[in-house]
N, C-alpha and C positions, 0 to 999 in steps of 0.2 A: 632864078625867082621870077614869074612873068607881072605882069603889070598889075591886076588883079591883086597878087598877095601885095605887091610895094603898096595897094591904097589901102590894102586893108592892116597893114603891119604900122601907117601911119595912121589911119585914125585911132589904131590902137596906143599909138602916144599921147594923142591928141588929148586922149582920154583921160590916162592918168595923168597925165599933170595938171589937166582941167579937175581933175578928182584930189589930186593934190592942192591944188590953189582953195579948193574951194572946205575942204575937211581938217589942212593941217594948220597947226595957232602958228601965229607971226613969226613965234620965236625959231620953230622950226623949218618952216616953208621951205627957204633957201634951200636945209640940208637935202630936205627928201626931193627938189628938184635936179639936187647936183647929183643925185643919185640918179633918179628919170634919166638923166641926161646920158650919163657913164653907162645907163644897160638900156638902151632904148629899144623899140620895137621896128622902129623902122632902119634900115643901112641893116639887116638882120645878119649878113654873111662878114662882114668887117668890125673888126678891132673897133672899141670905144676912142676916140680922138684922145690926141694928148691936152686937148685945152680941156675936155670933159674930166680925166685922168686928175690934171694939175687944180683942177677947183677943186675938185675930191681932196686931194693930198691937202694942199691948204689950210682944211680941217682941222689937221695935226699939230698945227701951229695953237689953234682956241683949246680954250681950257679943257679937264679933260672927261668933264660933262658932254661936254659936244664931241668929242672923238668918241666914245660912247654912245650917242647918237649916232652918229655916222656908221657905225659898225652894225648899230640897230637895224637899222633903215636897210644895208645892203644885207643882212642876214634875213629879214623881212621878205622883200623884194625877190629872193634866192627861193626862200621855203612858198612861196603865193604865188607863183611864176607856174604855166604849164609853156610856154615857150623855152625850147630847147638854145634857141639864141642869145632870149636875153638870160636863161640861166648860166650859159657860157660867159657872155659877157661879166655876169654876178662876179663867177670865178676868176675871172679876168683881173678882174677891178682888185680881189681882195692876195691877186694875186703881188699885182702891182705896187699895193699897200707893202706885203710880206716884203721886195725887192727896194720900195723906193718910200718909202712912208717914214713917218716919224716915230718916234720911241714907243709916244704913247698910242698910234693908232697900232702900233702893232702888238703894244700891252694888251689896249682892248679885245683886240683880234685871238691872243695866247687867251685869256681868262673867258671867251664867251663861249657857251654858257658860263655862268659861274658855278653850274654841280657840275661839268666837267663830262668826260667820256670819248670816246676814242670816236665814237660814229657821227660828232654832232650836226655836221654838215648836214646830214639825211638824209642823201639824195642816191642812197643804192638801187632804189626801185625806180628812179623818173624813168619817164614815157613822154615822147612824143608822139602822138598817132598822126600829126595833123597833116603830114608829106611822106612818103620814103625819104628824103633827104634829112626834114627833120628826125624821124626817125634814127640816121645813122650818125647824126652829132646829139643823138641820146648819149650813145656810148660814151662820147668827150664829155660830156656832161656830167656823168657817174666816176668816169676816171680822174678828172681832174679835180674832182669832190675828195675821193679817196687821196690822191696823190697830195694834194693840199693837206688833209688831215696827216699824213706821214712827216711832210716837213715840219705843220710847228708840233708833232707830236719827239721829233729829232732835235728840234730846237730847244723844248723842256730836257731833253736827256741834256743837252751840251751846254744848257745855259743861257743859252741866246741865242737870236735870229739870226744860224750861219749865213741863213742865204738872202740877207739884208745888204747891201751896198754901201749902208752905212755904218756898218758892226765890222768894216775893215780892223780898226784896232780890237776890239775885241775877239775878234778870229786870232790877230797876231799873239792877244792874251792867254787864248787854249791853247796855240799849238804852243807857247812858251811854258806851260804849266802841263802837259802833255808829260813830262818825265818826273811829275811830282805826284801822278794819278793811283794809287791804286791798281793793281794788274784788275779785279774787277771792274774797277771804274771804265776801265782802259779798254774794253773788251765790252763795255755796254754803250758806249763810244761807238766801237766802230761796228757792232753790230746794229746798231741805229742808222748810222751812214750807208751800209750794207741794205737796209730794206729800204733807204730810198732810190738806191739803184736797180735794185728789184720793183721796185712798182713802175720807175721811169720802163725798165722792159715788155713791162704790160701796155705796151700804148696801143692805143686803136690803131687800125688801119690810117691814115692821112687821105683828106678830101681832098683831092687836085680844085684847085680853082678859090680854095675858101680862106678867105684873109684869116679870118677869125681865130681856127684852127692853125692857121700858119705862126700868127702872134702864139698861141699858149706853146704852142713846142720851140718856139724861139725862149721864152722864158724857163722852161722845162730845159735847155740845151746849157742855160747861164747854168741853174742848179745842178743838172749834172758835172760839170768841172769843176765848180765848186768840192763837190760830194768827193771827186775824184784827188784834188790838191789835199784836202783835208784827210783824208784816208792814207796816201800815202807817209805824209806827217805820224800820225799816230802808228803803223805799220814799222814804220823807218826806228820808233822807239823801243818795240817786242823787240827789236834784231840787240839790245842793249842789256836787255834783261830775259832771254830765252831761259838761261840757269836758274833765276830764279821762281821758273812759272814748277807750280804745280802739275799731277799728272792729269787734274779733271782742266783746269785752265788752258794748258796744252792740247788737249782736245779740242776743247771752244775754240781755240786759237787756229787749227788745222778747218774744222767745218768751217769758219768765218772765211778762210780762205780759198775752200774749195767754188763756197758760195761768190764770191768777188771773180773768181777764173771764170766762171757761168754766166755775169751778170756787169760785171764791171769794164771790163775793157775788150768787149767783142766786138766784130766786123760791123754789128748791125747798126753797134752805138755810133760806130764812125761815118758810118754813110748817114743817119741821119742827123750829127748835129758838127759834119765837116769834118776834117783833118786838120785844122789852122792849129791846133793844142794835142794834135795826134802825140807828142811827145812826154805829153804829161799821162796819155793812158798807158805809153811803150813803160814811159819808169813805175806807173803801179805794176803791170804785168811785172816788171823785172825786180821788185819789192815782193811781190808775192811767191814769185819762185823762190828767190832767196831762203824766205822765212821759212817755206815747204822743208828744203834740201839740210838747215838750219835747227828745224824740229826733229826731220828726222834723225840725225846725228844726234838730238842729244837725247833723244828722249829714248828711240826706238834700237840703237845699236848697242853700247858695249854697258856692262852693270855699271861700269865707273859713273855714267852719264843719269845714271838711274840714282846712284848714289849722292851724287851732287845734285840733283832737285831736293833729294827729301833732306838732305842737311841743310842747304838755302831755306823749303818749308822752315824747318826746329827752327832757324836763328831767328826766320820771321815771327813765328808763332811769340817765342822767349822774348822778343824786344818788342811784342803787342802787351805782355803782361800788367795788369792793372796793381797798383800799390796797395790797395785794398782788400787787395787777398794774401796778403802776406807777405809776399816778393816787396821790396823796397825800391823805388823808383830806379835811382841809382847804384851800381853797383860799385867796386874799389875799381875797377878794371872794366871798361864795358866796349867791346868793338860795334863801330857805329855801321848798321846795315840800311843799306840805300836799296832804294827799289830798283836803280836801274843800275848796268852793270858798267855803268862809262868810270867809278869811279873806283874799279877792280883794282886797279894798277897800283894807287896808292895804299900804302897801307895804314890807314888814317886807325888810330886808336887815340882816345881820351881817355883819361885816368881822373877821377872825381874823389873827393875826398868827402866822405858823408858825414856831418856832425852828428847828434846825439842833440834831439830836441826836445828842449826841455818841456813839460805840460804844464 
């Protein structure tokens, strides 16, 4: 960027700060200034500093109304600006909130706006015509907005901000609860995580020497490896319950595996995000290939495999019938049916004595 452009961006930043000081109420002035400093016009191709981001994150320890104001100011800044660098800094700030923000800040981000919607960042038509470089940077603004929308959507499916550094305990709980999920719910989580990888695969061309874009790629790289690790856990769970899958569920699982082979662990991803965790990508690819072979063996080969799947489906349906439709909840001898086949080696049966109920 030339000297004239630097002066213009500095003047714009000073004007924004002065406008904030004049128009904002004393209660919200410090919040607005924190947002403006983290998303300033000057140093256009540099990411927000740790100092300014820490100041922004500190409001997550304040009351919920204050955290809500921070998210509202950030969104207002994002939607009003015509500068690609300011928009991308705003998106980086939101991404950092997802990674390092408190639960209150993340919660306010997840419910903004209250009306919901997938494309709520509304940047799909963002264009900065001021210079060729900013025109190229606009591609990153549009892609980053769509990626953050996908992260928030995936977090809603999984029930927690999976990509947050502060949610390690929630991630462990989700992994531990994978065996208790219904097949359709487990498939839904896998589909949502694959959508994250597919969106990463649509990254625009990197801009050499642009540290702001480099910071975006660093944050996205962290999300990529988290998504890979979570997929390995959920796919490994399906290895235990292949014979319990219906035909439709088997088809859905095979489609997910094909998508993963294309986007999950290809060489382009490793080149972008480094080989330091290459073992995780190789583990994912290994699980994908094993599952493909095992699904083919169970559903494609012999008639006995199909019969086994049909019997499992019938048992599942019978085990889920409601007592209000004529059948008692507990019969005299009722085999315990589990979603996962890891308990298949145990012939577990429980005998229940049904006593008459006095009316």
